[in-house]
Legacy VTK file of the C-alpha trace (Angstrom):
# vtk DataFile Version 3.0
C-alpha trace
ASCII
DATASET POLYDATA
POINTS 178 float
0.000 0.000 0.000
2.816 2.379 0.904
4.530 1.778 -2.449
1.274 2.368 -4.325
0.688 5.656 -2.508
4.247 6.769 -3.228
3.725 5.925 -6.910
0.541 8.026 -6.954
2.369 10.910 -5.262
5.008 10.489 -7.953
2.433 11.123 -10.674
1.022 7.671 -11.479
-2.756 7.615 -11.933
-4.812 5.944 -9.188
-6.241 3.275 -11.511
-2.830 2.459 -12.945
-1.323 2.196 -9.456
-4.202 -0.039 -8.314
-3.601 -2.395 -11.259
0.183 -2.391 -10.898
0.167 -3.130 -7.147
-2.922 -5.436 -7.201
-4.929 -3.267 -4.806
-8.675 -2.595 -5.203
-9.131 0.838 -6.759
-11.571 2.119 -4.100
-9.242 1.026 -1.289
-6.354 2.933 -2.858
-8.622 5.901 -3.514
-9.729 5.977 0.156
-6.172 5.664 1.480
-5.000 8.375 -0.888
-7.803 10.690 0.312
-6.851 9.986 3.938
-3.195 10.748 3.188
-4.187 13.964 1.421
-6.254 15.009 4.436
-3.337 14.434 6.793
-0.986 16.340 4.523
-3.474 19.185 4.253
-3.819 19.417 8.048
-0.060 19.462 8.467
0.302 22.552 6.318
1.194 25.645 8.268
-1.271 27.633 6.200
-4.662 26.216 7.148
-6.319 28.436 4.535
-4.888 26.518 1.601
-7.836 27.624 -0.547
-7.491 31.284 0.471
-7.263 33.418 -2.649
-8.187 36.813 -1.233
-6.578 38.841 1.525
-8.265 39.112 4.909
-9.612 42.587 4.007
-11.016 41.369 0.697
-12.716 38.425 2.406
-14.095 40.789 5.050
-15.606 42.943 2.285
-17.170 39.879 0.640
-18.547 38.714 3.989
-20.045 42.154 4.722
-21.769 42.166 1.317
-23.231 38.718 1.965
-24.565 39.865 5.338
-25.934 43.159 3.974
-27.794 41.421 1.140
-29.208 38.839 3.567
-30.498 41.681 5.787
-32.223 43.220 2.747
-33.949 39.886 2.165
-31.849 39.019 -0.898
-29.638 36.284 0.505
-27.017 34.809 -1.803
-26.974 31.136 -2.678
-23.743 29.155 -2.721
-23.632 29.471 -6.507
-24.086 33.257 -6.320
-21.125 33.515 -3.952
-18.742 31.388 -6.006
-19.675 33.331 -9.152
-19.131 36.633 -7.322
-15.759 35.420 -6.003
-14.621 34.571 -9.528
-15.817 37.920 -10.902
-14.092 39.784 -8.046
-10.808 37.933 -8.617
-10.914 38.595 -12.365
-11.863 42.263 -11.989
-8.962 42.849 -9.594
-6.418 40.673 -11.457
-5.975 38.409 -8.438
-4.086 35.187 -9.120
-6.495 32.341 -8.433
-7.230 28.664 -8.984
-10.821 29.197 -10.123
-12.344 27.631 -13.237
-12.161 30.046 -16.155
-14.378 27.754 -18.230
-17.227 27.795 -15.683
-16.395 31.308 -14.475
-16.839 30.213 -10.878
-14.762 29.547 -7.820
-14.852 25.947 -6.639
-16.948 24.324 -3.936
-13.736 23.665 -2.016
-12.984 27.382 -1.962
-16.504 28.110 -0.665
-16.179 25.455 2.049
-12.816 26.893 3.145
-14.310 30.432 3.099
-17.212 29.327 5.301
-14.784 27.536 7.641
-12.732 30.722 7.999
-15.939 32.656 8.767
-17.892 30.484 11.218
-20.436 33.245 11.806
-21.743 32.617 8.276
-23.977 29.630 7.760
-26.001 28.016 4.986
-29.726 28.033 5.698
-32.956 27.443 3.879
-35.115 30.573 4.074
-38.494 30.236 5.669
-41.557 30.535 3.443
-43.978 33.305 4.376
-46.872 31.673 6.170
-50.202 33.268 7.076
-49.253 33.226 10.761
-45.973 34.992 10.036
-47.749 37.510 7.831
-50.266 38.199 10.588
-47.372 38.786 13.015
-46.304 41.946 11.209
-46.183 44.934 13.488
-45.001 48.540 13.401
-41.446 47.704 14.522
-40.959 45.139 11.754
-42.337 47.470 9.101
-40.212 50.386 10.376
-37.103 48.197 10.235
-38.006 47.146 6.676
-38.332 50.748 5.533
-35.080 51.723 7.287
-33.318 48.987 5.304
-35.098 50.132 2.156
-33.893 53.692 2.790
-30.343 52.332 3.129
-30.810 50.459 -0.161
-31.631 53.728 -1.910
-27.959 54.645 -1.439
-27.228 51.929 -4.037
-29.460 52.798 -7.025
-27.733 50.174 -9.207
-29.413 47.502 -7.041
-32.967 48.724 -7.702
-34.969 47.061 -10.469
-38.313 48.108 -11.833
-40.729 45.316 -12.681
-44.420 44.614 -12.526
-45.885 41.948 -10.294
-47.688 40.103 -13.080
-46.212 36.710 -13.675
-44.233 36.702 -10.433
-45.216 33.654 -8.385
-45.715 34.347 -4.690
-44.711 30.908 -3.404
-41.311 30.365 -4.978
-39.392 27.289 -3.909
-36.575 28.455 -1.651
-32.921 27.532 -2.066
-30.400 27.513 0.755
-28.676 30.860 1.255
-25.573 31.923 3.158
-26.355 34.237 6.057
-25.303 35.130 9.601
-25.518 32.421 12.228
-28.177 32.966 14.851
LINES 1 179
178 0 1 2 3 4 5 6 7 8 9 10 11 12 13 14 15 16 17 18 19 20 21 22 23 24 25 26 27 28 29 30 31 32 33 34 35 36 37 38 39 40 41 42 43 44 45 46 47 48 49 50 51 52 53 54 55 56 57 58 59 60 61 62 63 64 65 66 67 68 69 70 71 72 73 74 75 76 77 78 79 80 81 82 83 84 85 86 87 88 89 90 91 92 93 94 95 96 97 98 99 100 101 102 103 104 105 106 107 108 109 110 111 112 113 114 115 116 117 118 119 120 121 122 123 124 125 126 127 128 129 130 131 132 133 134 135 136 137 138 139 140 141 142 143 144 145 146 147 148 149 150 151 152 153 154 155 156 157 158 159 160 161 162 163 164 165 166 167 168 169 170 171 172 173 174 175 176 177
């Protein structure tokens, strides 16, 4: 097993190493993944997937939180697309997929690990009971956020309500932990 792993580290493909050393492919694949995990943990830089500086990540995190407060939470896909666009716009060297124009899921997982106050959640549908629970404080807070949004006119879209379904299926979004 040790020789097979060394051969894989040397550049031999997993399937070829499994055939050459007469080891089941899935066993070699699992052992290789375990070895990779140990190597990854041993790295001094725990943020191996960190592409942006701490300030740039802080800016991205603040945008995610601000949009979630406005009721426009970003999905995982939105975030990895935004990360790619940000890296390209600022000429930041990265390991993102140029073909898909997205950062990878591994980058997102590492980003969320570095920012434990962000979490992935499924938004709650608006029920009749929740709608009935509206009060002056909630409405005032909504309009305060709306007033803040007016500082960003590029985020305002004009559209009619016709053809907009009221009970859209919700997708998990990234937002602040409770």
